[in-house]
N, C-alpha and C positions, 0 to 999 in steps of 0.2 A: 630586451628583444632577443629573439632566437636567431643565431648566426651560423652560417655554413662557411667554413674556411676550406678552400680547395688546395691540396698539396700534401707532401709527406716528408719534407726535409727539415733541416735545421732552421731555415727561414720560417717555415710554418710553425714550428714549435715555439720560436721566439715571438711570432705574432700572436699565437694562441696564449702564451704566457702573459703577454702584455694586455690583450683585450679581455682576458679572463678576469683581470683585476678590476675591471670597470663595473660600477653598480648598475650600469645599463644592460649588462650581459646577463640574461636569464638562463639561456641554454646555448652551449657552444658545441658544434659538431665539426670534426676535422675529417676530410675525406681525401685519401685513405688514412692519413696520419701515420704515426709510428709509436714505439713503446713510450716515448716521452710525452707525446701529446695526450696519451691516456690519462696523464695527471691533470690535464687542463680541461678536458671535455670528453665527449664520446667519439670514438673512431668509427667511421663508416666505410665499408669496402666498396666505394664507388670508383669507377674508371673515369679519369679526367677527360677522355675523349668521347664518353658515352653521355651526350647531353640529355637524351631522353630519360635516362636513369636519374640524372641529377635533377631534372624537372620533377619527376615523380617524388623524389625525396623532399624537395623544397615544398611541394604542395602538401604532402602527407604530414610533414612536421612543422607546418606553419612558420616557415623561415621568413624573417623580416629583412635580412641583409646577407648578401653573398660577397665574400672577399676571395679574389683569385690570387693565389700565391705565385705559381710558376708561369712561364711564358707560353708553354705549348697550348693550353686551352684558349689563351687570348689570340694566338696566331691562327688557331682553328676557328675562331669566331664565336666564342661562347657569349660575348656581350651582345652580338647581333642576334644570336639565338634567343636570348631573353627579350630583347627589344621587339622582336618580331612575333612573339608568342602571346596570345591573348591572356593567358593565365599568369604569365611571368613578367609582362612588360612594366608593371608598376612596382616590382620588387627591385630595390636598388642593388646594383652589382658594381663592384669597384674594379675598374680596369678599362683600357681603351677598346674601341671596336676593332674589327679585323684589319680595316684599312690603316688605322693609327698604329696598330701593333707591328706594322711593317717597319717602323722605326727600329725595331729589333730583329724582326724576321727577315729583313732584306737590308744588307749593308749598303747596297747601291741606292735603295730608296732613301736611306738615312743620309747618305752623302749628298744626294740631290737636294733633299730638304735643307741641309745645312748651307749649301751653295745659294739656294733661293733666298735664304734669310740672313746671309752674310755672317754665319756663325763660324768662328775660327776652327779650322780642321786641316789635316794634312792633304796635300795635293794627291790626286788619284786618277786612275782610269779603270773602267770595268770592261771585262771581256767575257764572251760566251764561248762554248766549246767550238762552235763553227769559226771562231776568230782565234783559234789556238796559235796559228802561225804569227799573227800580229802580236799576240800576247808574249810569245817567245822572243820576238824581235824587241818588244818594249822592255822585257826583262834584261836582255843582253846589253841594251844601251843605258839602262837606269843606273844611277849611283847607288852604291851599297852602304849600309845594309838596305834591304827592301822588305816591305811588309806584304805578305800574301794572306788574303782572307777569302774563305768560302762565303758566298753571299748570304746563305740561309742559316737557320739554327743548327748549331753543332755542339751543344752542351759545353760551350766555352773552350772547345778544342779545335776550332776551325781557323785559328789564326797562327801564323808562323812568321817569325822574323828570320830572314835568310841573309847570311853573311857572304854568300857567293851566288853567282848566276846559276850554277849547277844545282844548288839547293832549291832555288826558286823554280827551275825547270822541272825538278823532281816533284815538287808540290803540284805543279800543273798536271803532271802525269798521274799522280795519285788521285787527284780530284776528278779528272776527266776520263782517264783510261781505266783506272782501277775502281772508280765510283766510290771513293772512300767515304764521302759524305752524302751519297745518293743525290736526291734532287736539290739538297742544300748547296751542292756544288755546281749547279747549272750555270751560274755566273761566278767569276772570280774577280774580286776587287784588289787591285795592286796599288799600294800606297807608298808615299814618301815616308821614310823613317824619321820620327821626331825623337830627339834626345832630351831626356828629362826624367822627372820622377812622377809616378802616376798616383792618382787618388780618385775616390768615388764621392760624388755629391748627389744628393737626393732631394727632389721636390715632390710634394703632393699637390695635385691640381684638380680643379673642377672644370678645366678647359678654359677658364678665364683668369681666375685668381689662383694663387699658389702660396704654399708655406714651405720654407726650406728646413730640412731635417739635418741632424748632425752628420758631418762628413766622416769618411773612413778611408783607410788604405788597406788594400787587399794584397795577398801574397799568392800568386798563381802557380809558381813553379814547384815541382815536387821536392827539390833539393835545396839544402842550405845555400845561401848566397845567390838565390834565384837561379839555380842551375837545374838542368833536366827538363822533363816534359811539362807541358801545361796541364793544369788540373782545373777542377771547378772552384778551387780556392783552398789554401792550406792554413789560413789564419787572417786576422784583421786587427787593426788598431783604430780607435776613435777617441778624441779628435786627432787630426793630422797636424803636427806642430808647425809645419811650414805654411799651412793654409791660414794665415793671419787675417785680420779684418780687411786689410787693403787687398789681399789676394782674393778673398771671398767677395768683396765688392765688385772686383773685376769679373769674377765668375758670374755674378748676378746680372751685371749690366751687359756683358758681351755674349753670354751664353743662355742663362736661364730666361731672362725677359724676352729675348728674340725667339727662343724656342716656344714659349707659351703663346706669344703673340702670333707666331707662325701657325700654331695649331688652330688658333681662333680665325686667322685670316683665311685659312684653307678649309674652314668648317669641318675640321676633324673632330669626331666625337671622342673626346679623351677625358676620362674621369678616373684618375688613379695616380700611380707613382711614375715619375720620370727619373731614371737612373742615368746620370751623366758620368760616363767613364772618361776622365780627364787626364791630361799630362801637363805638368808645369814645366814650360820651356823658358828658362831664364826669367822667371817671374810672370810670364804670360800664360794663361790657360788656353788649351786647345782641346777639342772634343775628339777622343779616339772612337767612342761608340756610344750609342744610346741603348738602354734596356727599358722595357716598358713595365717593369715590376721592381720590387725591392731586390737588392743583391743578396747572394748567399755565398759566403758567410757574413757579409756586411751587416745584415739585419740583426745578427746576434750581438753586435756591439752597439748598433744605432738605437734599437728599441729599449735596451736597459738604461740608456742615458736620458731618455725622454721622461721628464717628471709628470707631464700632463696626462690626463686620461685621454688616450689616443682614439678610443672608440667613437665618441661623438664627432671628432674631427674627420675620421674616415667616412663616417655617415654623411656629414656635410658635403664632402667632396663627391661622393657617389650620387648625391641628390642634386648636384650642380649648384650648390649653395654654400661654398666654403667661405666662412666668415673669419676663421682664425688666420692671423697674419704672422704670428711668431709662436715658438714653443719654448716652454721652460725646460731647461736642460741641466742635468747634473754636470758640474765642472770636472769631475774625476775622469781619468782615462779609463777606457775599457780595452782589454786585450783578449782576443779569442785565438785559441790554438785548436786546430782540427786533428783529431785522431783518425787515421785512415787504415784500411785493410792493407796488408802486405801485398805488394805487386801493383797497387793502384798508382797511376791511372791506367795501367794496362790490365792484363788478366789478374783477377784476385779471387780468393775463396770467400764463401759466405758461410753462415751458420756457426760462427765462433762465439762461445759463451763469454759474456762481458762480466768481469769481476771487479769489485771494489767501489761501485758507484755510491753505495751508502756511506762510504768513508769520507766523501767530499763534503765539507761544511761551509767553506768560505768562498766558493765559486758557484756559478750557475752552470748546470750541464744541460745543453740543448741537444736533443737527439736528432740525428740525420738518417742514417741507414740502420735502423734497429727494428726488432719486433719482439714481443713478449709472448711466452707460452707458460705452461704450468711449471716448467723447469727453470725459468729465468729469462734474462734478456739476451738476445743473440744479434749478431751482425747480419745485415741484409744488403749492404751497399759498400761502395768504395769509401766514401766519406761517412764515418760512423758517428762520431760525437764532436760537439763543439764545446770546448771548455772556456768559459768567460769569467773574467775577474775584473774588479774595479780597484783603482788605487789613485793616490794623489800624484803619482808619476807613472810614466810608462813602465819603468823598472819595477815599481812596487806591484803593479797589476800583472806584469809579465811573470814575476816570481810566484805569485799566487796561482796562476794558471799552470805553471810547470810543476809546482808542488802538488796540485790536484791531480795532474796527469800521472805523477809517480805512484798514486794510490790506485790507479785504474789499470786493468790489463785485459787483453784478449790475445789469442794466438796470432803472432806476426803483426801486432799493432805497430804502426809507424806514425811519426809526427815530426815536423820541423822544429829544430831547437833554437832558431834565430828569429822568431816572429817579433818584430818591433826593434830589433837591434840597430837597423839602419836609421832609426828615428831618435836614438838616444842622445845624439850630439846636437840636436836642434834646440 
């Protein structure tokens, strides 16, 4: 089949790398892609919010299946666009419709959904700008720490854990007075802080049935020891050692099953990935957030661990006919370390030439913010490369990834040197 994969990051390179191995894949196009996805298929300079251009490409290239990588096109309603178009409606597209995508695009929508379906999550209240005085009063009376969240999409940067009321009040001012997140900050969700260790769990669903993918742990902060600003993700480990069979059974029974049942009960058109951002609080899982696509950089460790041909399973889900109930998974650990541009997640420079990629033999390199021209491969983003290695232990995989990173360089390259360290003692 001919496949169009939308997106340009490390997640999309990992998906392209995996589905490109399938004998069912005749032609693979990645839009817009990056220097790494060029190795897997053809890059196409399509804008992800230009649905008419995507339509033209799908028709002209006889595309049989569309996979949506990032959240923005889903939040903008690309699935609805396909379903409402006479020429596109019979082409399977993997992802929820715009209403279902609110599980990620509106934290308030997600919290209300969880409450309706008795899914364990932190206590919260939501406020609009017109309720700023009430929000400030709520903050002043709330126990600390307190979690502040911009309601809408903010590229993983709209959540702040505040240790003082002053920090929380400053967040409200930045969101409502300074418009730091634009319309994504029209509402602010204020949450109880849950103390525990986080992990990411993924399910693929056709809206009724589901299959659970390998779990992972993401490292969001820019600095070692989880210090500094939030990023889109500085590294990942899969599987998560503390997520044993008993814990994962609890996740399935108290979170995954009621979520999928809730989608069905509310007639939400949801065919795609559900990303459960969880926290383990004294052995009990709670939902911090939903995402409506695979995580980045979690995909970079999840997909290499899947033994099965993933393409027919994705196609089943998109067609509302998911028959697969479990996946064959490699038992090894996978460790991903992200190489980022100097200055990220704040201002950073682009256009730095990347050296040494050809020297890496024992790890997989997924590209995130890169482009290729006649002179070589250059940086185009904050997160540049995802270095992924497999090993019998976290330590073995970790050492491989760091050995690979020592062979790669670009001006002002930065990466965390402690990815996975917190899991070594489990």
